[in-house]
BAKEDO-107725 format. One record per atom (N, C-alpha, C): residue in three letters; x, y, z. Coordinates in steps of 0.02 Angstrom, whole numbers, padded with zeros to 5 digits, always signed. Example, Ala and Ser with C-alpha at 12.3 -4.5 7.8 and 13.67 -1.06 7.14 Angstrom:
<sites>
Ala+00660-00284+00390/Ala+00615-00225+00390/Ala+00660-00165+00390/Ser+00642-00112+00354/Ser+00684-00053+00357/Ser+00645+00002+00394/
</sites>
This chain:
<sites>
Met+00043-00060+00000/Met+00000+00000+00000/Met+00044+00062+00000/Ile+00027+00109-00043/Ile+00066+00171-00048/Ile+00036+00223-00003/Thr+00075+00247+00042/Thr+00051+00298+00090/Thr+00064+00368+00062/Glu+00034+00418+00099/Glu+00045+00488+00078/Glu+00118+00507+00083/Gln+00152+00481+00133/Gln+00223+00497+00141/Gln+00264+00471+00083/Asp+00243+00411+00055/Asp+00281+00383-00001/Asp+00274+00425-00063/Arg+00216+00463-00071/Arg+00206+00503-00131/Arg+00249+00568-00132/Arg+00277+00587-00074/Arg+00316+00649-00071/Arg+00381+00642-00110/Thr+00394+00690-00151/Thr+00455+00691-00191/Thr+00512+00720-00150/Pro+00572+00713-00174/Pro+00629+00744-00138/Pro+00622+00819-00129/Leu+00585+00853-00174/Leu+00577+00925-00168/Leu+00531+00943-00110/Asp+00488+00894-00091/Asp+00441+00908-00037/Asp+00472+00898+00031/Val+00530+00869+00034/Val+00561+00855+00098/Val+00596+00918+00123/Glu+00580+00940+00184/Glu+00611+01000+00212/Glu+00683+00986+00231/Glu+00728+01029+00207/Glu+00798+01021+00223/Glu+00814+01060+00286/Pro+00859+01035+00327/Pro+00877+01071+00388/Pro+00912+01136+00372/Ala+00903+01189+00415/Ala+00935+01253+00404/Ala+01010+01246+00406/Pro+01046+01283+00362/Pro+01120+01278+00361/Pro+01149+01302+00427/Arg+01202+01270+00449/Arg+01234+01288+00512/Arg+01291+01337+00497/Arg+01298+01388+00542/Arg+01351+01437+00534/Arg+01418+01406+00555/Ala+01469+01430+00523/Ala+01536+01407+00544/Ala+01547+01423+00617/His+01579+01382+00652/His+01594+01390+00723/His+01531+01389+00766/Gly+01471+01376+00736/Gly+01411+01367+00775/Gly+01384+01428+00810/Arg+01403+01493+00787/Arg+01374+01553+00818/Arg+01366+01606+00764/Pro+01317+01651+00775/Pro+01304+01702+00723/Pro+01363+01749+00714/Arg+01371+01773+00652/Arg+01425+01820+00635/Arg+01405+01891+00652/Arg+01452+01929+00676/Arg+01440+01999+00689/Arg+01458+02040+00628/Pro+01419+02093+00613/Pro+01436+02135+00554/Pro+01501+02172+00566/Leu+01540+02179+00513/Leu+01603+02215+00519/Leu+01591+02290+00528/Pro+01631+02324+00568/Pro+01622+02397+00576/Pro+01640+02433+00513/Ser+01609+02492+00503/Ser+01624+02532+00444/Ser+01693+02562+00450/Ser+01721+02584+00392/Ser+01788+02614+00393/Ser+01789+02677+00435/Arg+01733+02715+00434/Arg+01731+02777+00474/Arg+01734+02761+00548/Ala+01698+02707+00568/Ala+01700+02688+00638/Ala+01770+02666+00659/Val+01805+02631+00613/Val+01873+02608+00629/Val+01919+02667+00640/Val+01917+02717+00593/Val+01960+02775+00599/Val+01943+02815+00662/Gly+01877+02823+00675/Gly+01857+02859+00734/Gly+01882+02827+00797/Gly+01878+02760+00800/Gly+01903+02725+00859/Gly+01977+02733+00867/Leu+02014+02734+00812/Leu+02086+02743+00816/Leu+02105+02811+00843/Leu+02069+02863+00821/Leu+02085+02930+00845/Leu+02069+02938+00918/Val+02016+02907+00941/Val+02001+02909+01013/Val+02057+02875+01052/Ala+02080+02818+01027/Ala+02135+02783+01060/Ala+02198+02825+01061/Ser+02210+02863+01008/Ser+02271+02903+01005/Ser+02272+02956+01059/Ala+02212+02982+01078/Ala+02210+03033+01129/Ala+02233+03006+01196/Ala+02221+02941+01209/Ala+02239+02912+01273/Ala+02309+02882+01272/Leu+02329+02854+01216/Leu+02392+02818+01214/Leu+02448+02856+01181/Gly+02431+02907+01140/Gly+02482+02945+01105/Gly+02510+02909+01045/Ser+02481+02852+01026/Ser+02504+02816+00967/Ser+02447+02777+00938/Val+02452+02761+00874/Val+02400+02723+00839/Val+02433+02666+00802/Val+02406+02607+00810/Val+02431+02550+00772/Val+02371+02518+00739/Ile+02368+02519+00674/Ile+02310+02493+00639/Ile+02325+02432+00597/Ala+02387+02412+00594/Ala+02403+02354+00553/Ala+02461+02317+00585/Thr+02466+02256+00571/Thr+02521+02216+00598/Thr+02555+02178+00542/Ser+02617+02162+00554/Ser+02655+02122+00506/Ser+02707+02085+00546/Gly+02747+02047+00512/Gly+02797+02009+00547/Gly+02845+02053+00586/Ser+02862+02111+00559/Ser+02910+02155+00593/Ser+02875+02214+00625/Gly+02809+02217+00625/Gly+02773+02273+00654/Gly+02760+02328+00603/Pro+02712+02372+00616/Pro+02695+02425+00569/Pro+02748+02479+00566/Ala+02757+02509+00508/Ala+02803+02565+00501/Ala+02771+02627+00531/Thr+02810+02669+00563/Thr+02784+02729+00594/Thr+02814+02791+00561/Val+02779+02847+00569/Val+02802+02911+00542/Val+02791+02964+00596/Pro+02830+03018+00595/Pro+02819+03072+00644/Pro+02757+03113+00626/Val+02715+03126+00674/Val+02656+03168+00664/Val+02647+03212+00726/Leu+02608+03266+00717/Leu+02595+03312+00772/Leu+02532+03294+00809/Val+02535+03297+00875/Val+02477+03288+00918/Val+02475+03346+00968/Ala+02417+03354+01000/Ala+02410+03408+01050/Ala+02454+03394+01110/Asp+02490+03445+01131/Asp+02532+03441+01191/Asp+02492+03471+01249/Gly+02448+03432+01278/Gly+02400+03457+01326/Gly+02335+03475+01290/Thr+02284+03495+01328/Thr+02221+03514+01297/Thr+02228+03578+01258/Val+02205+03578+01195/Val+02208+03636+01152/Val+02137+03660+01138/Glu+02122+03720+01160/Glu+02055+03748+01151/Glu+02050+03783+01083/Pro+01988+03790+01056/Pro+01979+03827+00993/Pro+02008+03897+00999/Gly+02043+03919+00947/Gly+02073+03985+00947/Gly+02144+03987+00975/Thr+02169+03930+00998/Thr+02237+03927+01025/Thr+02288+03932+00969/Ala+02340+03972+00978/Ala+02394+03976+00929/Ala+02430+03910+00925/Leu+02439+03885+00864/Leu+02472+03821+00854/Leu+02546+03831+00839/Gly+02587+03787+00867/Gly+02659+03791+00858/Gly+02694+03748+00910/Pro+02759+03758+00919/Pro+02797+03716+00966/Pro+02771+03717+01037/Ser+02738+03772+01057/Ser+02714+03777+01126/Ser+02650+03737+01139/Ser+02614+03718+01086/Ser+02550+03683+01095/Ser+02548+03614+01063/Leu+02601+03596+01027/Leu+02602+03532+00991/Leu+02667+03494+01005/Arg+02665+03429+00998/Arg+02726+03388+01004/Arg+02726+03335+00949/Val+02784+03309+00935/Val+02792+03258+00883/Val+02794+03189+00915/Val+02755+03142+00888/Val+02756+03072+00910/Val+02761+03028+00848/Glu+02778+02965+00858/Glu+02781+02916+00804/Glu+02716+02877+00803/Met+02684+02872+00743/Met+02623+02834+00735/Met+02625+02795+00670/Ala+02587+02741+00668/Ala+02577+02703+00606/Ala+02507+02720+00580/Leu+02503+02751+00522/Leu+02440+02776+00496/Leu+02430+02753+00423/Pro+02368+02745+00402/Pro+02355+02730+00332/Pro+02370+02790+00288/Ala+02385+02779+00225/Ala+02404+02834+00181/Ala+02350+02886+00174/Glu+02286+02864+00173/Glu+02232+02912+00164/Glu+02225+02959+00224/Leu+02247+02938+00283/Leu+02245+02981+00342/Leu+02309+03021+00348/Leu+02364+02993+00327/Leu+02429+03026+00332/Leu+02430+03091+00293/Asp+02395+03094+00237/Asp+02396+03153+00194/Asp+02366+03214+00229/Ser+02327+03205+00282/Ser+02294+03262+00316/Ser+02328+03279+00381/Thr+02388+03254+00394/Thr+02423+03267+00457/Thr+02482+03314+00446/Phe+02515+03332+00501/Phe+02573+03377+00500/Phe+02630+03345+00539/Asp+02691+03366+00523/Asp+02748+03339+00560/Asp+02798+03391+00584/Asp+02785+03456+00570/Asp+02832+03509+00590/Asp+02793+03565+00623/Pro+02799+03575+00689/Pro+02761+03628+00722/Pro+02778+03698+00698/Asp+02840+03708+00675/Asp+02859+03774+00651/Asp+02820+03795+00589/Glu+02798+03747+00549/Glu+02759+03763+00489/Glu+02690+03790+00506/Leu+02669+03782+00568/Leu+02601+03804+00588/Leu+02602+03870+00625/Arg+02659+03903+00629/Arg+02660+03969+00661/Arg+02613+04016+00624/Gly+02574+04054+00663/Gly+02526+04100+00633/Gly+02457+04070+00624/Thr+02450+04004+00635/Thr+02385+03972+00630/Thr+02355+03964+00699/Val+02290+03950+00702/Val+02256+03937+00765/Val+02214+03874+00758/Ser+02195+03846+00815/Ser+02155+03786+00815/Ser+02082+03803+00803/Arg+02049+03764+00759/Arg+01978+03773+00745/Arg+01935+03734+00795/Ser+01961+03681+00823/Ser+01922+03637+00866/Ser+01961+03620+00929/Arg+01927+03590+00977/Arg+01959+03571+01040/Arg+01995+03504+01030/Leu+02057+03500+01053/Leu+02097+03439+01048/Leu+02116+03416+01118/Ala+02106+03352+01130/Ala+02128+03323+01194/Ala+02203+03310+01192/Asp+02233+03303+01250/Asp+02304+03289+01254/Asp+02321+03226+01215/Gly+02368+03231+01168/Gly+02389+03174+01128/Gly+02347+03162+01067/Glu+02295+03203+01055/Glu+02251+03192+00997/Glu+02286+03214+00933/Leu+02277+03174+00880/Leu+02309+03187+00816/Leu+02282+03251+00785/Leu+02328+03294+00762/Leu+02309+03357+00728/Leu+02300+03343+00654/Gln+02242+03365+00626/Gln+02227+03355+00555/Gln+02208+03421+00523/Asp+02203+03420+00456/Asp+02188+03481+00418/Asp+02128+03518+00445/Gly+02074+03481+00460/Gly+02012+03513+00482/Gly+02017+03547+00549/Asp+02070+03534+00586/Asp+02079+03566+00652/Asp+02115+03632+00648/Val+02139+03651+00589/Val+02183+03709+00582/Val+02150+03764+00541/Val+02150+03825+00569/Val+02130+03884+00531/Val+02192+03908+00493/Ala+02189+03905+00426/Ala+02248+03917+00385/Ala+02273+03989+00391/Ser+02336+03999+00374/Ser+02366+04065+00375/Ser+02405+04075+00311/Thr+02422+04137+00297/Thr+02461+04154+00238/Thr+02536+04151+00257/Pro+02581+04149+00207/Pro+02652+04151+00222/Pro+02672+04213+00262/Glu+02638+04270+00247/Glu+02654+04332+00283/Glu+02634+04327+00356/Gln+02576+04295+00369/Gln+02556+04287+00439/Gln+02604+04242+00477/Arg+02626+04188+00444/Arg+02672+04143+00477/Arg+02739+04177+00491/Ala+02761+04219+00444/Ala+02825+04253+00453/Ala+02821+04304+00510/Ala+02762+04335+00520/Ala+02755+04386+00571/Ala+02738+04358+00640/Ala+02715+04296+00643/Ala+02693+04267+00706/Ala+02751+04258+00754/Pro+02736+04265+00820/Pro+02671+04282+00849/Pro+02658+04357+00846/Ala+02598+04377+00829/Ala+02583+04448+00821/Ala+02508+04460+00828/Arg+02491+04524+00838/Arg+02421+04545+00838/Arg+02406+04577+00771/Glu+02348+04562+00743/Glu+02330+04587+00677/Glu+02278+04643+00682/Val+02288+04696+00644/Val+02242+04752+00644/Val+02239+04780+00573/Ser+02181+04805+00553/Ser+02172+04832+00486/Ser+02155+04906+00488/Leu+02174+04943+00436/Leu+02156+05013+00429/Leu+02138+05026+00357/Arg+02086+05067+00348/Arg+02061+05084+00281/Arg+02076+05157+00267/Leu+02112+05170+00212/Leu+02133+05237+00195/Leu+02125+05249+00121/Asp+02121+05314+00103/Asp+02123+05330+00032/Asp+02191+05312+00003/Ala+02191+05291-00059/Ala+02253+05266-00089/Ala+02309+05317-00088/His+02294+05381-00096/His+02348+05431-00098/His+02383+05438-00030/Arg+02353+05410+00023/Arg+02385+05411+00089/Arg+02423+05346+00102/Val+02422+05300+00054/Val+02456+05235+00061/Val+02502+05224+00001/Val+02546+05272-00011/Val+02594+05266-00066/Val+02558+05251-00132/Ala+02502+05285-00143/Ala+02461+05274-00203/Ala+02439+05201-00211/Gly+02434+05166-00155/Gly+02413+05096-00156/Gly+02468+05047-00175/Arg+02530+05070-00182/Arg+02585+05027-00203/Arg+02618+04993-00143/Val+02577+04958-00104/Val+02601+04920-00047/Val+02577+04848-00055/Glu+02621+04801-00040/Glu+02604+04730-00049/Glu+02617+04691+00015/Pro+02585+04632+00022/Pro+02600+04589+00079/Pro+02675+04573+00081/Gly+02704+04577+00140/Gly+02776+04567+00147/Gly+02814+04633+00155/Asp+02783+04689+00136/Asp+02814+04755+00146/Asp+02814+04773+00220/Thr+02856+04822+00237/Thr+02852+04855+00302/Thr+02834+04928+00292/Val+02799+04957+00341/Val+02775+05026+00334/Val+02781+05063+00400/Asp+02788+05129+00396/Asp+02779+05174+00452/Asp+02708+05202+00448/Val+02677+05212+00505/Val+02612+05245+00508/Val+02620+05311+00544/Leu+02605+05366+00510/Leu+02611+05433+00538/Leu+02542+05461+00553/Ala+02536+05495+00609/Ala+02472+05525+00629/Ala+02481+05599+00642/Thr+02439+05640+00611/Thr+02440+05712+00623/Thr+02380+05731+00665/Tyr+02394+05758+00725/Tyr+02341+05778+00772/Tyr+02334+05853+00770/Gly+02271+05876+00771/Gly+02258+05948+00772/Gly+02257+05978+00703/Asn+02251+06045+00701/Asn+02247+06080+00637/Asn+02291+06142+00638/Gly+02307+06165+00579/Gly+02344+06228+00572/Gly+02413+06225+00603/Ala+02433+06283+00631/Ala+02501+06289+00657/Ala+02512+06247+00719/Asp+02458+06227+00753/Asp+02465+06188+00814/Asp+02464+06113+00800/Ala+02456+06093+00739/Ala+02454+06021+00722/Ala+02522+05989+00736/Thr+02519+05927+00759/Thr+02580+05889+00773/Thr+02577+05821+00738/Thr+02630+05803+00705/Thr+02635+05738+00671/Thr+02684+05694+00708/Thr+02663+05634+00722/Thr+02705+05588+00760/Thr+02705+05519+00729/Leu+02757+05481+00744/Leu+02762+05413+00719/Leu+02723+05367+00766/Val+02670+05337+00741/Val+02630+05291+00782/Val+02659+05221+00779/Leu+02676+05197+00719/Leu+02705+05131+00709/Leu+02767+05136+00665/Gly+02818+05099+00681/Gly+02878+05098+00641/Gly+02893+05029+00614/Asp+02903+05025+00549/Asp+02920+04962+00515/Asp+02871+04905+00532/Ala+02807+04921+00530/Ala+02756+04870+00542/Ala+02751+04824+00482/His+02740+04760+00494/His+02737+04710+00440/His+02667+04710+00409/Val+02664+04714+00342/Val+02601+04710+00305/Val+02588+04637+00288/Ile+02531+04610+00308/Ile+02516+04540+00294/Ile+02459+04531+00244/Ala+02422+04585+00230/Ala+02368+04581+00180/Ala+02352+04650+00154/Val+02332+04653+00091/Val+02314+04717+00059/Val+02253+04705+00015/Glu+02203+04747+00024/Glu+02144+04746-00019/Glu+02130+04816-00043/Ser+02103+04822-00103/Ser+02086+04889-00129/Ser+02019+04887-00163/Ser+01986+04944-00165/Ser+01921+04949-00198/Ser+01916+05018-00230/Asp+01881+05020-00287/Asp+01872+05081-00324/Asp+01800+05105-00320/Asp+01792+05170-00306/Asp+01726+05201-00308/Asp+01721+05239-00374/Arg+01689+05209-00423/Arg+01686+05239-00490/Arg+01646+05303-00490/Ile+01597+05308-00447/Ile+01555+05369-00446/Ile+01596+05427-00418/Ala+01629+05416-00362/Ala+01669+05469-00331/Ala+01737+05476-00364/Gly+01757+05426-00403/Gly+01822+05429-00435/Gly+01879+05422-00386/Ser+01869+05383-00333/Ser+01921+05375-00283/Ser+01937+05301-00273/Arg+01991+05288-00240/Arg+02013+05220-00226/Arg+02034+05215-00153/Thr+02012+05162-00120/Thr+02031+05152-00051/Thr+02072+05088-00044/Val+02114+05086+00007/Val+02157+05029+00020/Val+02148+05007+00092/Ile+02142+04942+00102/Ile+02138+04914+00169/Ile+02202+04875+00182/Leu+02239+04898+00232/Leu+02301+04865+00252/Leu+02288+04825+00315/Thr+02314+04764+00318/Thr+02314+04725+00380/Thr+02386+04719+00403/Leu+02398+04742+00464/Leu+02465+04745+00492/Leu+02472+04695+00549/Ala+02532+04669+00558/Ala+02548+04625+00614/Ala+02590+04665+00664/Leu+02564+04671+00725/Leu+02596+04712+00777/Leu+02619+04668+00835/Asp+02677+04684+00862/Asp+02704+04644+00917/Asp+02674+04662+00984/Glu+02663+04726+00996/Glu+02643+04749+01062/Glu+02570+04770+01063/Arg+02536+04755+01119/Arg+02466+04776+01127/Arg+02461+04853+01129/Ala+02512+04885+01157/Ala+02511+04959+01160/Ala+02509+04989+01090/Asp+02541+04955+01041/Asp+02539+04980+00972/Asp+02469+04978+00943/Thr+02432+04925+00959/Thr+02363+04921+00933/Thr+02320+04976+00963/Val+02331+04993+01027/Val+02293+05047+01059/Val+02310+05114+01027/Ala+02374+05126+01016/Ala+02396+05190+00987/Ala+02368+05198+00917/Leu+02367+05144+00877/Leu+02341+05148+00809/Leu+02266+05160+00810/Ala+02230+05125+00853/Ala+02157+05133+00856/Ala+02140+05206+00874/His+02177+05235+00921/His+02165+05304+00940/His+02179+05351+00882/Ala+02235+05340+00848/Ala+02253+05384+00792/Ala+02202+05380+00736/Leu+02176+05321+00722/Leu+02127+05314+00668/Leu+02064+05353+00683/Asp+02047+05362+00747/Asp+01985+05397+00764/Asp+01993+05472+00767/Val+02052+05497+00784/Val+02057+05569+00797/Val+02109+05604+00755/Ala+02148+05568+00715/Ala+02203+05600+00678/Ala+02197+05586+00603/Ser+02238+05623+00566/Ser+02245+05611+00494/Ser+02304+05564+00484/Ile+02293+05509+00448/Ile+02343+05455+00444/Ile+02376+05454+00375/Asn+02441+05443+00375/Asn+02479+05430+00314/Asn+02524+05370+00325/Val+02533+05330+00272/Val+02573+05270+00275/Val+02634+05279+00231/Val+02692+05261+00257/Val+02756+05267+00221/Val+02785+05197+00212/Arg+02800+05178+00151/Arg+02830+05112+00138/Arg+02904+05115+00157/Thr+02925+05068+00201/Thr+02994+05070+00226/Thr+03032+05007+00208/Thr+03006+04966+00164/Thr+03037+04902+00148/Thr+03110+04909+00127/Thr+03126+04959+00089/Thr+03194+04968+00064/Thr+03231+05025+00099/Ala+03204+05050+00154/Ala+03234+05106+00190/Ala+03290+05082+00235/Ser+03334+05128+00254/Ser+03387+05112+00302/Ser+03356+05105+00371/Pro+03373+05052+00408/Pro+03344+05043+00474/Pro+03377+05086+00527/Gly+03342+05097+00582/Gly+03373+05126+00640/Gly+03370+05202+00646/Asp+03343+05238+00597/Asp+03340+05310+00604/Asp+03282+05330+00649/Ala+03296+05372+00698/Ala+03245+05393+00746/Ala+03210+05456+00720/Val+03151+05469+00747/Val+03113+05528+00727/Val+03078+05556+00788/Glu+03075+05622+00791/Glu+03040+05656+00845/Glu+02974+05684+00819/Pro+02925+05694+00864/Pro+02862+05725+00842/Pro+02876+05793+00808/Tyr+02837+05806+00756/Tyr+02849+05866+00715/Tyr+02789+05911+00719/Thr+02802+05977+00728/Thr+02749+06027+00724/Thr+02770+06078+00672/Leu+02720+06115+00649/Leu+02734+06165+00597/Leu+02783+06217+00622/Gly+02783+06230+00687/Gly+02829+06279+00715/Gly+02901+06257+00711/Asp+02913+06192+00701/Asp+02981+06167+00695/Asp+03010+06178+00626/Ala+02968+06195+00578/Ala+02991+06204+00509/Ala+03034+06267+00505/Pro+03087+06266+00465/Pro+03127+06327+00457/Pro+03087+06382+00423/Glu+03096+06444+00446/Glu+03060+06499+00416/Glu+03084+06509+00344/Ala+03037+06529+00303/Ala+03054+06541+00233/Ala+03100+06600+00227/Gln+03149+06596+00185/Gln+03197+06650+00173/Gln+03166+06701+00126/Asp+03172+06765+00145/Asp+03148+06817+00100/Asp+03194+06822+00040/Ser+03166+06827-00017/Ser+03206+06831-00077/Ser+03219+06903-00094/
</sites>
């Protein structure tokens, strides 16, 4: 007698579920972003990153990390960064730094923990002129072009800033800044008025110089003298009209 079970074909027979290797479920692999993020967190605590192994160990390269906690706006350089040896993938290495002196004049964009790897996104870029003048305070002044050597001033130049206080015979002209470094120059033309203005950004060493310049800009008439090719070291005293030699009668 043929039973119902005998009529079942091989296709009707339920096959047992496949067994996983090692008898346990597999965990999904972490994403590449998670791997890199984990490595950077580890670098903050250990001061080094090892992401690959080989028979002789991973090759390391010198990179910059925070030397203590670095807050946003902190000047970057030898005082805030240190060099350590790390093994990094090529795609991450391209965004790192290895010489703290190359970062003079830049500041931190983000907060860095002690030992955290410094990358491009953490740095507010600077110009070569800013790096050359650092450490310094930056201040800008806007003047008509005829008061700025007809606008013939470029980044990298040095300038004197003269201020004339008062009017007429009682006016006094004094040197407010001497040989200040120019780190940026912008100009604009007013076609309607037929005039041209120049904005100079200067790098100043002393806070007192920034105060003196701010005061002069508000109450005095300002002229800028290009001193890049001038002889250094010549002193100047405040000048008044009364100091001028009297005209000779002809």
